[in-house]
N, C-alpha and C positions, 0 to 999 in steps of 0.2 A: 521886746514886745511892742508892736505898733498900736498907738492909741489915737482916737479922733476926739477932738474937743469942739463942740458946737455951742457957742454962747447964746444963740438965739432963744429968747424966752417964749417958747411955744405955749399956746393955750390948750391945744389938743393934739396928742400924738398917738398913732397906732403902732403897736408892737406885735410881732409874731415870730415864731421859731419853726424849725423843722419842716421845710417843704417836702422833704423826702421824695423828690421827683414828682410830686402831685401838682402838675401844671394847672389842672382845672381848679383845684382849691386855691391856688395862688391867684389866678385871674379873678375869682369871685371875692376873695378876701380883700384885695387891693381896691376893687370896685366898691365894695361895701364900705371900706374905710373912707374913701373919698366922698361917697354919698353922705356919710355922717360928719363930714367937715374936718377930717384930719389934716393938719397943716404940715405934718411930716409923717412918713411911714418908715419904720426900721425893721429889718429882718435880722434876727439874732443867731443865724447860722444853722448849718446842716442842710444844704441844698439837696444832696443826694441821699440814696438809700431807700429801700422798701419798694418804691414805685417804679414806673417805666419811663423811658425816653428822657434821660437826664439833660440832654442838650436843649430840649424844649423848655425845661424849667429854668436853666441858667440864662437862656435867651430872654425869657420874661423878666428875670431878676435884673438883667442889665438894661432892659428897655423901658420897664415901668418906672414910675416915680417912687422908687424904693432905695433906701440906703442900707448897706449890709455890713455886718461884721462876720468874723470867721468862727465857724464851729469846728469840732474835731474832724468831722467828715470832710469839710472843705480843705482843711490842712492836709489830710491824708490823700485825698484825690488830687489836690493841687500839686503835691510833692511826690505822687506815685508811691506812697508807702505800702507796706504789706497788708495792712488791715485798717479798719475805720477808727481804731483807738477809742471805741465807744465806752470802754470801761466795764464791760461785762466780765463775769468770772465763771458763769455756768456754761458747761459744754454745749447744751442745746441752744442757749442764747447766742453763743459765739458761732455755732454752726449756721444759723439763719442770718446772723449779722455778716458772716463772710460771703454768703450767697449774694446778699444785697450789695456788699462792697465790690466784689469782683465784677458784678454786672455793671454797676455805676462807673467804675474805673474804666472798664473796657469800652463804654459807650459815651464817654465825655471827651469832647474834642480837645486838642492841644491848646487852642486859644482860650477855651473856657477853663482849662486846668490852670493856665497862667493867671487868669483873673481870680480864681479861687485862692491860689497861693498868696496873692498880694493883698487879700482883704485884711483890714485891721482886726486885732484881737478883741479890742474893747472900744467903747465910745462913752463920752460924757456929754449929756444934754441938759437943757433946762426946761422944766415945765413951770411956767410962771417964775417964781423966785426959788423954786425947789430944784435941788441937784439930783440927777438920775444917772446912775451908772448902768450901762448896758454891757452884758457879757453873755457867754453861751452857757456853760455849766455853773460856774461861780467865778468871782474875782480871783480866787486862789488857783483854780485849775479848770481848764477848758472842758474836761469830761467829768467833773464832779457832779454827783447826783444829789440835789437838794430836794427833799420830799417834805410835804406839809407835816406829816406825822412824826418826823424825826428831826425837825428844825425848831428847837426851843426858842422862846423869846429872848433869853439871855444871849444866845448865839446871834440872833438878829441884831440886837443892840450892839454887840461887840463888832460884828462885821461892818455895820454902817459907820460906826465910829472909826474903825481901822481904815476904811476906804474913804473917809471924809465925804460922805454922801447922805442924802436923805432917803433915797430909794435905790434898791438894787433890782434890776429887771433881768431875768435869766430865762432859760428854756431847758433843753436837753432831756428832761424826763418824759416829755410828751403829755403831761397832765398839768393843767392850770390850777393855780392856787395862790394865796397870799397870806402873809402873817405881818401884822402891824403892831407897833408900840402905840401907847396912848397919844404920843405927840405926832403920830402920823408917819414916822419913819418905818421902814420895813423892807421886806423882800417880796417881790411879785414874780411868780413863774407865769409867763405870758401864754404858755401852751404851745402846741404845735399844730400846723395846718395840714400835715402830710398824712395823718391817719387819725381816727377818732380817739377820744380820751378815755377809752376803756369804760364807756358809760352806757353802752347798749343803744346808742343813736349813731346815725351816719354823719352827723354834723362834726365839723372841726371848730377850733376855738382860737381867737386872738384877743388881745387886750387893748383897750382904749384908756389913755391917761389924760385927765383934764385938770387944769388949774382951778382949785376951789378956794383960793385965798390962803387959808392957814394950812392947807395940806393939798395933796394930789388925790383926786378922786379916781378910782379905777373901776372899770366895767369889763367883764368878760362877755364876749359876743360870739354867739354860734353862727356858723356859716354853712349853708348848703351848697353843694356843687354836683357835678355830673358823675355820680358814682358808677353808673353803668358804663360810661365811656372809659373811666379809669380802669375798671375791672376788665373790660374787653382789651384794653391796651396791655395790661399786665399779663393776661392769658396769652395774647399773641407773642409777647416777649419771652414767654416761658418762665415767668416768675412763679414762686410756690403758691399753690392753692391756699395755703394757710394765710398768706398776705391778702389774697382776694376775699377770703372769708371775713377777715377783720374789717375791711372796708364795708362789706355788705351788712354785717351784723352789729358793728360798733363795739365788739368785744375783742380784745387782744388775744391772739393765739400763739404769739412768739414774744420773746424779750420779756417774759413774765417773771423769771426768777430774781430779777433785780428789784422787784417791787417789795417794799416793806409790807409787813403783815396787814396793816390797816388798809392800805391802798389795794392790796391783792384781794382782800375780802369783798371789796366793792365790785369786782369783776365777776365774770361767769366761769373762768377757768382757774 
């Protein structure tokens, strides 16, 4: 497993996950992070899936001032695997996941697949004097789902101690959250910018980490983008209307069965 170690003590770092082919949200997120003074911007994986025109998204990831690690989607597309290895078990979830994956694989260039396959699995950075481990699902497994309602503080403490880090930043679930111990150590799910967070708004979310001396301060930031453009592109590409509905309403219509009860109750479906 390839790792990146960046010893630079940053004061402010932007983190986001899951572009899901949403090139418009990617452009707006990076621009917003730079306006807010981010010294580094990291993408925590899953370039493809859900949205249209995958080559446009990877073009942007490679040209914008963004450093990337590999998600399960990137590994699968990069190595031309049979499915996204998303970790779903429900037949309906897997049905729509396969539609997304087959479309992304078929429309990602050979050059971009090579780039995705070579991305590192994890990275370690510094925010001030604090150690931050960047991963996709979890340090244990690229497609592990860590949810706020099912991640007890005892597990948070154990995982930080096991990984010898102060913070673990992940994505994969598509919903942003954090759990902290009293001393500031914790797990932060930075969210995903490819689709809304099942919250009834069209915004997508990323996280900004800032050095606050004795701990790392985290802020979740909403981003608006051109939803109409993305919806039109999805429809032209023949992607499911269920995906377009999610962008326009802010409520998930697919990949719902993986949600724990508390998270599912917050949604409309």
